[in-house]
Every structure is written in structure tokens, then in C-alpha cells.
C-alpha positions in Angstrom: 59.4 104.9 169.3 58.7 101.2 169.9 61.5 101.1 172.5 60.1 104.0 174.4 56.7 102.6 174.3 57.9 99.3 175.7 59.6 101.1 178.5 56.5 103.2 179.3 54.3 100.2 179.3 56.7 98.3 181.5 56.9 101.1 184.0 53.1 101.3 183.9 52.7 97.6 184.7 55.3 97.8 187.5 53.4 100.7 189.0 50.1 98.8 188.6 51.4 95.7 190.4 52.8 97.8 193.3 49.6 99.9 193.5 47.5 96.8 193.4 49.0 95.7 196.7 47.3 98.8 198.3 44.0 98.0 196.5 44.1 94.5 198.0 44.7 95.9 201.5 41.9 98.4 201.2 39.3 96.3 199.5 38.5 92.6 200.0 35.9 92.5 197.3 37.1 90.4 194.4 34.9 92.4 192.0 36.8 95.5 192.7 40.1 93.6 192.1 38.7 92.4 188.7 37.5 95.8 187.7 40.9 97.3 188.6 42.7 94.9 186.2 40.0 95.0 183.6 40.3 98.8 183.1 44.1 98.6 182.9 44.1 95.6 180.5 41.6 97.3 178.2 43.5 100.5 178.0 46.9 98.8 177.5 45.4 96.4 175.0 43.8 99.2 173.0 47.1 101.1 172.9 48.9 98.1 171.6 46.2 97.4 169.0 46.2 101.0 167.9 50.0 100.9 167.3 49.7 97.8 165.1 46.5 98.9 163.4 47.0 99.6 159.7 44.6 102.4 159.0 44.8 106.0 158.0 47.1 108.3 160.0 44.2 110.6 161.0 42.2 107.7 162.5 45.2 106.5 164.4 45.9 110.0 165.8 42.3 110.3 166.9 42.3 106.9 168.7 45.8 107.5 170.1 44.8 110.9 171.7 41.8 109.3 173.4 43.9 106.4 174.6 46.7 108.5 175.9 44.1 110.6 177.8 42.7 107.4 179.3 46.2 106.2 180.2 47.1 109.5 181.8 43.9 109.5 183.8 44.9 106.1 185.2 48.6 106.7 185.5 48.8 110.2 187.1 47.1 109.3 190.4 49.3 106.2 190.6 52.4 108.3 189.9 51.6 110.5 192.9 50.6 107.6 195.3 53.4 105.1 194.6 56.2 107.2 196.1 54.0 107.6 199.3 53.4 103.9 199.4 57.1 103.2 198.9 58.1 105.6 201.7 55.6 103.9 204.0 57.0 100.5 203.1 60.6 101.7 203.8 59.4 103.1 207.1 57.7 99.9 208.0 60.9 98.0 207.2 62.9 100.1 209.7 60.3 100.6 212.3 61.6 98.0 214.7 65.3 98.2 213.6 67.6 97.9 215.5 65.8 95.6 217.9 65.3 97.3 221.2 66.7 95.3 224.1 65.9 97.7 226.8 62.8 99.9 227.0 63.1 103.2 228.8 61.5 101.7 231.9 63.9 98.8 232.0 66.9 101.1 231.4 65.9 103.4 234.2 65.4 100.4 236.6 68.8 99.0 235.6 70.5 102.4 236.2 68.8 102.9 239.6 69.6 99.4 240.8 
């Protein structure tokens, strides 16, 4: 259970860091940047605290269900947007590759000369 949780939290953080790059591009307000990380840190911190909390099982299940709901509300939109961002970045990488020596106008002038 702990190994799966570490993997899930690690994937969550990697997705957060990648998605944060899009947030930086869209919003220049540092308050929005702080709120973005504050929400994620609070949810992840609460999940970790709930795991190590030594209370009754019924209390942990009630807290865990609410936290998993919050995590899914944060994670699902990112899950759908990260592949789109990744495809855009890959397209941007190859947009000017290979370098074009001749444009179509230069090529037609060269052939006609």
C-alpha cells in the first residue's frame, strides 16, 4: 500500500510541476501561483497526515474518502490536459526541424534561373 501511495504521489507531483509551467504562461500574477501550490500542498499533506494518523478506522475512512475526492478533483483535469501540453511541446520541438534552407520562392527562382 505504501509503495503504491508513493508512486501515486510522485506521479501527482510530476504532473503538477509540468502543469505549473502552463499556469506560469497563462497567469503572471504571483498570487495565483501561490494559490495553485497551496491547494496541492494542503491536499497532499492532509493525505500523508491521514495515513500516519493513529485513530479509529472509521474516522480514517471518512477523512480518506474526502481527501481522495479532493485529490481526484485536482488530478483529473490535469490528467486530461498534460497529454495535450506534451503533444504541443513535442510539436514545438519539431516545428522548425529540419532547418529549411530554401523557401518555396527561393526554390522556384533557383529552378527558373
